[in-house]
N, CA, C and O atoms as a MOPAC input file, in Angstrom:
PM7 MOZYME 1SCF
protein

 N     -8.60700 1    32.49600 1    27.86200 1
 C     -7.20900 1    32.60200 1    27.52500 1
 C     -6.39300 1    31.71500 1    28.45700 1
 O     -6.67100 1    31.60100 1    29.65100 1
 N     -5.38500 1    31.09700 1    27.87400 1
 C     -4.55200 1    30.18300 1    28.66500 1
 C     -3.41000 1    30.93900 1    29.33700 1
 O     -2.85300 1    31.88300 1    28.77600 1
 N     -3.08300 1    30.51300 1    30.52200 1
 C     -1.98100 1    31.13500 1    31.25000 1
 C     -0.68700 1    30.36000 1    31.09600 1
 O      0.39900 1    30.91000 1    31.27800 1
 N     -0.80300 1    29.07400 1    30.75900 1
 C      0.40100 1    28.25300 1    30.62300 1
 C      1.05000 1    28.49400 1    29.26300 1
 O      0.35000 1    28.63300 1    28.26000 1
 N      2.36500 1    28.54500 1    29.22100 1
 C      3.04000 1    28.68700 1    27.92400 1
 C      2.91100 1    27.38500 1    27.13300 1
 O      2.95000 1    26.29500 1    27.70300 1
 N      2.75900 1    27.51200 1    25.83000 1
 C      2.58000 1    26.35000 1    24.97600 1
 C      3.81400 1    26.15800 1    24.10900 1
 O      4.52500 1    27.11400 1    23.79900 1
 N      4.05700 1    24.91900 1    23.72300 1
 C      5.20400 1    24.62400 1    22.87800 1
 C      4.98700 1    25.16000 1    21.46000 1
 O      5.92400 1    25.64600 1    20.82700 1
 N      3.74600 1    25.06900 1    20.96300 1
 C      3.41400 1    25.55300 1    19.62700 1
 C      2.29000 1    26.57600 1    19.71700 1
 O      1.43500 1    26.50300 1    20.60000 1
 N      2.30300 1    27.51500 1    18.80600 1
 C      1.21600 1    28.49000 1    18.75600 1
 C      0.02500 1    27.85000 1    18.05500 1
 O      0.13800 1    26.76900 1    17.47700 1
 N     -1.11000 1    28.52600 1    18.11200 1
 C     -2.31700 1    28.00600 1    17.47300 1
 C     -2.12000 1    27.91300 1    15.96100 1
 O     -2.57900 1    26.95600 1    15.33700 1
 N     -1.45300 1    28.88100 1    15.37600 1
 C     -1.21000 1    28.85600 1    13.92500 1
 C     -0.31300 1    27.68000 1    13.55200 1
 O     -0.54000 1    27.03100 1    12.53100 1
 N      0.69400 1    27.40200 1    14.36100 1
 C      1.59200 1    26.28200 1    14.08200 1
 C      0.85500 1    24.94700 1    14.19800 1
 O      1.06900 1    24.04300 1    13.38900 1
 N     -0.00900 1    24.82600 1    15.19900 1
 C     -0.79400 1    23.59700 1    15.33900 1
 C     -1.73200 1    23.42300 1    14.14600 1
 O     -1.90500 1    22.30600 1    13.65700 1
 N     -2.33700 1    24.50600 1    13.67600 1
 C     -3.23100 1    24.44900 1    12.52300 1
 C     -2.46000 1    24.02100 1    11.26700 1
 O     -2.94800 1    23.19500 1    10.49500 1
 N     -1.26800 1    24.57400 1    11.05900 1
 C     -0.44800 1    24.20100 1     9.91000 1
 C     -0.03400 1    22.73300 1    10.00200 1
 O     -0.03000 1    22.02500 1     8.99500 1
 N      0.30700 1    22.27900 1    11.18600 1
 C      0.66300 1    20.87300 1    11.37300 1
 C     -0.49200 1    19.94200 1    11.07200 1
 O     -0.31000 1    18.89200 1    10.45500 1
 N     -1.67500 1    20.32400 1    11.50500 1
 C     -2.87000 1    19.51700 1    11.23600 1
 C     -3.17000 1    19.48900 1     9.74400 1
 O     -3.52100 1    18.43900 1     9.20500 1
 N     -3.03800 1    20.62100 1     9.07400 1
 C     -3.26700 1    20.67100 1     7.63000 1
 C     -2.23100 1    19.83400 1     6.87700 1
 O     -2.56700 1    19.16800 1     5.89700 1
 N     -0.98700 1    19.86500 1     7.32400 1
 C      0.05400 1    19.04900 1     6.69100 1
 C     -0.23800 1    17.56300 1     6.88300 1
 O     -0.04400 1    16.77300 1     5.96000 1
 N     -0.69400 1    17.18100 1     8.05000 1
 C     -1.04400 1    15.78700 1     8.31200 1
 C     -2.22100 1    15.35600 1     7.44100 1
 O     -2.19100 1    14.27000 1     6.86100 1
 N     -3.25100 1    16.18400 1     7.34000 1
 C     -4.39500 1    15.86100 1     6.49100 1
 C     -3.99200 1    15.77200 1     5.02400 1
 O     -4.47500 1    14.90000 1     4.30100 1
 N     -3.10800 1    16.66700 1     4.57600 1
 C     -2.64100 1    16.63100 1     3.19000 1
 C     -1.86300 1    15.34600 1     2.92400 1
 O     -2.00100 1    14.75800 1     1.85100 1
 N     -1.05500 1    14.90400 1     3.86900 1
 C     -0.29700 1    13.66400 1     3.69900 1
 C     -1.23300 1    12.46400 1     3.62100 1
 O     -1.00300 1    11.55400 1     2.82400 1
 N     -2.27500 1    12.45000 1     4.42900 1
 C     -3.23500 1    11.34400 1     4.40600 1
 C     -3.98600 1    11.32000 1     3.07800 1
 O     -4.15500 1    10.26200 1     2.47200 1
 N     -4.43700 1    12.49500 1     2.62800 1
 C     -5.16600 1    12.56400 1     1.35600 1
 C     -4.26500 1    12.15100 1     0.20100 1
 O     -4.70400 1    11.42100 1    -0.68800 1
 N     -3.01800 1    12.60100 1     0.19500 1
 C     -2.07500 1    12.23300 1    -0.85600 1
 C     -1.82100 1    10.72800 1    -0.86500 1
 O     -1.78600 1    10.11500 1    -1.93200 1
 N     -1.64600 1    10.13400 1     0.29400 1
 C     -1.42300 1     8.69500 1     0.38700 1
 C     -2.61100 1     7.91200 1    -0.14400 1
 O     -2.44200 1     6.96800 1    -0.91500 1
 N     -3.81500 1     8.30000 1     0.26500 1
 C     -5.01200 1     7.60100 1    -0.20100 1
 C     -5.21200 1     7.78000 1    -1.70100 1
 O     -5.64100 1     6.84700 1    -2.38100 1
 N     -4.91100 1     8.95400 1    -2.22200 1
 C     -5.03400 1     9.20200 1    -3.65800 1
 C     -4.07400 1     8.32400 1    -4.44400 1
 O     -4.44900 1     7.76800 1    -5.47600 1
 N     -2.85500 1     8.19500 1    -3.97500 1
 C     -1.87100 1     7.34800 1    -4.64600 1
 C     -2.30100 1     5.88800 1    -4.60100 1
 O     -2.15000 1     5.16900 1    -5.58900 1
 N     -2.83400 1     5.44300 1    -3.46900 1
 C     -3.28500 1     4.05700 1    -3.36100 1
 C     -4.42100 1     3.77500 1    -4.34000 1
 O     -4.43400 1     2.72700 1    -4.98600 1
 N     -5.36900 1     4.69500 1    -4.45600 1
 C     -6.49000 1     4.50800 1    -5.38200 1
 C     -5.99900 1     4.54400 1    -6.82700 1
 O     -6.44900 1     3.74900 1    -7.65200 1
 N     -5.08200 1     5.45900 1    -7.14100 1
 C     -4.56100 1     5.57100 1    -8.50500 1
 C     -3.78600 1     4.31800 1    -8.89600 1
 O     -3.90400 1     3.85300 1   -10.03000 1
 N     -2.99800 1     3.76600 1    -7.98100 1
 C     -2.25800 1     2.53400 1    -8.28300 1
 C     -3.20900 1     1.39000 1    -8.57300 1
 O     -2.97600 1     0.59800 1    -9.48700 1
 N     -4.28500 1     1.30100 1    -7.79600 1
 C     -5.25900 1     0.23400 1    -7.99700 1
 C     -5.97500 1     0.40600 1    -9.33900 1
 O     -6.21700 1    -0.57200 1   -10.04600 1
 N     -6.30900 1     1.64300 1    -9.68500 1
 C     -7.06800 1     1.90800 1   -10.90700 1
 C     -6.20400 1     1.78000 1   -12.16200 1
 O     -6.70500 1     1.38300 1   -13.21400 1
 N     -4.92600 1     2.10900 1   -12.06600 1
 C     -4.06200 1     2.13600 1   -13.24300 1
 C     -3.17500 1     0.89800 1   -13.38200 1
 O     -2.39500 1     0.80000 1   -14.32900 1
 N     -3.28700 1    -0.03200 1   -12.46100 1
 C     -2.46000 1    -1.23900 1   -12.51000 1
 C     -2.89600 1    -2.10800 1   -13.69100 1
 O     -4.08700 1    -2.18600 1   -13.99600 1
 N     -1.94400 1    -2.75700 1   -14.35300 1
 C     -2.31800 1    -3.62700 1   -15.46200 1
 C     -3.09200 1    -4.84300 1   -14.96600 1
 O     -2.89300 1    -5.30100 1   -13.84100 1
 N     -3.96400 1    -5.35100 1   -15.80300 1
 C     -4.73200 1    -6.52500 1   -15.44600 1
 C     -3.82000 1    -7.75000 1   -15.44800 1
 O     -3.00600 1    -7.92600 1   -16.35600 1
 N     -3.95800 1    -8.57600 1   -14.44900 1
 C     -3.15600 1    -9.79100 1   -14.38200 1
 C     -3.88900 1   -10.98500 1   -14.97200 1
 O     -3.34400 1   -12.08800 1   -15.00600 1
 N     -5.09600 1   -10.78500 1   -15.42900 1
 C     -5.85700 1   -11.85400 1   -16.06100 1
 C     -6.08400 1   -13.01500 1   -15.11300 1
 O     -6.53200 1   -12.82600 1   -13.98300 1
 N     -5.77300 1   -14.22100 1   -15.57800 1
 C     -6.01900 1   -15.40400 1   -14.74500 1
 C     -5.04100 1   -15.49600 1   -13.58000 1
 O     -5.22700 1   -16.31100 1   -12.67700 1
 N     -3.99800 1   -14.66200 1   -13.59500 1
 C     -3.00700 1   -14.70300 1   -12.51800 1
 C     -3.30500 1   -13.69300 1   -11.42300 1
 O     -2.47200 1   -13.48000 1   -10.54200 1
 N     -4.45700 1   -13.07400 1   -11.45700 1
 C     -4.84200 1   -12.10800 1   -10.42900 1
 C     -5.03500 1   -12.79000 1    -9.08900 1
 O     -5.05900 1   -14.01800 1    -9.00200 1
 N     -5.16900 1   -11.99500 1    -8.05800 1
 C     -5.27700 1   -12.54700 1    -6.70100 1
 C     -6.58400 1   -13.29900 1    -6.47900 1
 O     -6.64700 1   -14.17800 1    -5.61900 1
 N     -7.63000 1   -12.96900 1    -7.23800 1
 C     -8.91100 1   -13.62600 1    -7.00300 1
 C     -9.05500 1   -14.91800 1    -7.81200 1
 O    -10.00400 1   -15.67300 1    -7.59500 1
 N     -8.14100 1   -15.18200 1    -8.72800 1
 C     -8.23600 1   -16.37200 1    -9.56900 1
 C     -7.72100 1   -17.59600 1    -8.80100 1
 O     -6.78400 1   -17.47500 1    -8.01200 1
 N     -8.31300 1   -18.75300 1    -9.02000 1
 C     -7.80600 1   -19.96400 1    -8.36400 1
 C     -6.46200 1   -20.37200 1    -8.98200 1
 O     -6.14500 1   -19.99300 1   -10.10900 1
 N     -5.70200 1   -21.13000 1    -8.24600 1
 C     -4.41200 1   -21.58300 1    -8.72800 1
 C     -4.60600 1   -22.65200 1    -9.79900 1
 O     -5.31600 1   -23.63500 1    -9.59000 1
 N     -3.97000 1   -22.44700 1   -10.93600 1
 C     -4.07400 1   -23.41100 1   -12.02500 1
 C     -2.95700 1   -24.44300 1   -11.89900 1
 O     -1.81300 1   -24.09100 1   -11.61000 1
 N     -3.28000 1   -25.69500 1   -12.11200 1
 C     -2.26500 1   -26.73700 1   -12.07600 1
 C     -2.27100 1   -27.46100 1   -13.41000 1
 O     -3.32300 1   -27.81000 1   -13.94500 1
 N     -1.07900 1   -27.67800 1   -13.93200 1
 C     -0.94700 1   -28.40500 1   -15.19000 1
 C     -0.65100 1   -29.87000 1   -14.86200 1
 O      0.08600 1   -30.15200 1   -13.91800 1
 N     -1.21200 1   -30.79300 1   -15.62400 1
 C     -0.95500 1   -32.21300 1   -15.35100 1
 C      0.50900 1   -32.57100 1   -15.63300 1
 O      1.13000 1   -32.02200 1   -16.54400 1
 N      1.03800 1   -33.48300 1   -14.85100 1
 C      2.41300 1   -33.98400 1   -14.98600 1
 C      3.47000 1   -32.90700 1   -14.80800 1
 O      4.55400 1   -33.02100 1   -15.38000 1
 N      3.19300 1   -31.87700 1   -14.04100 1
 C      4.17400 1   -30.83100 1   -13.75900 1
 C      4.39200 1   -30.80200 1   -12.25800 1
 O      3.43500 1   -30.72000 1   -11.48800 1
 N      5.64700 1   -30.86900 1   -11.84300 1
 C      5.98400 1   -30.82900 1   -10.42200 1
 C      6.61600 1   -29.48300 1   -10.11200 1
 O      7.04900 1   -28.76400 1   -11.01200 1
 N      6.66300 1   -29.15400 1    -8.84300 1
 C      7.29100 1   -27.90700 1    -8.43800 1
 C      8.78400 1   -27.96000 1    -8.74600 1
 O      9.39300 1   -29.02900 1    -8.79300 1
 N      9.35300 1   -26.77200 1    -8.95400 1
 C     10.78100 1   -26.68100 1    -9.25000 1
 C     11.57500 1   -27.06200 1    -8.00000 1
 O     11.24300 1   -26.65300 1    -6.88800 1
 N     12.61500 1   -27.84200 1    -8.20200 1
 C     13.50100 1   -28.24900 1    -7.11100 1
 C     14.94200 1   -28.13300 1    -7.57600 1
 O     15.20500 1   -28.27300 1    -8.77100 1
 N     15.87700 1   -27.88400 1    -6.68200 1
 C     17.28700 1   -27.84400 1    -7.07200 1
 C     17.72300 1   -29.20500 1    -7.63400 1
 O     17.20300 1   -30.24200 1    -7.22200 1
 N     18.66900 1   -29.20000 1    -8.56600 1
 C     19.12500 1   -30.44800 1    -9.18000 1
 C     19.72000 1   -31.40200 1    -8.14900 1
 O     19.62200 1   -32.61800 1    -8.30800 1
 N     20.33400 1   -30.86700 1    -7.09700 1
 C     20.95100 1   -31.73800 1    -6.11600 1
 C     19.90800 1   -32.53300 1    -5.33200 1
 O     20.24700 1   -33.56500 1    -4.75300 1
 N     18.66100 1   -32.08900 1    -5.29600 1
 C     17.63400 1   -32.81200 1    -4.56400 1
 C     16.63200 1   -33.50700 1    -5.46200 1
 O     15.69000 1   -34.12900 1    -4.97000 1
 N     16.81400 1   -33.41400 1    -6.75700 1
 C     15.88300 1   -34.06700 1    -7.68500 1
 C     16.11200 1   -35.56200 1    -7.65500 1
 O     17.20900 1   -36.02500 1    -7.34500 1
 N     15.11000 1   -36.29100 1    -7.96800 1
 C     15.14300 1   -37.75600 1    -8.06500 1
 C     14.67000 1   -38.42300 1    -6.85300 1
 O     14.64400 1   -39.65200 1    -6.79500 1

């Protein structure tokens, strides 16, 4: 048994730990669900190489064109 007074009781620490674990599980579940339910980006996905069209330049403001 401890002689020093504690800021939180054992029950409060247990509830805090359970709340922290629940928040972590909820966050991970949401991350997995977003990944699984996200629409397919097809050729524009992150793993696809960048496609370049011939004779197409990057967009520039009209004041700097030419």
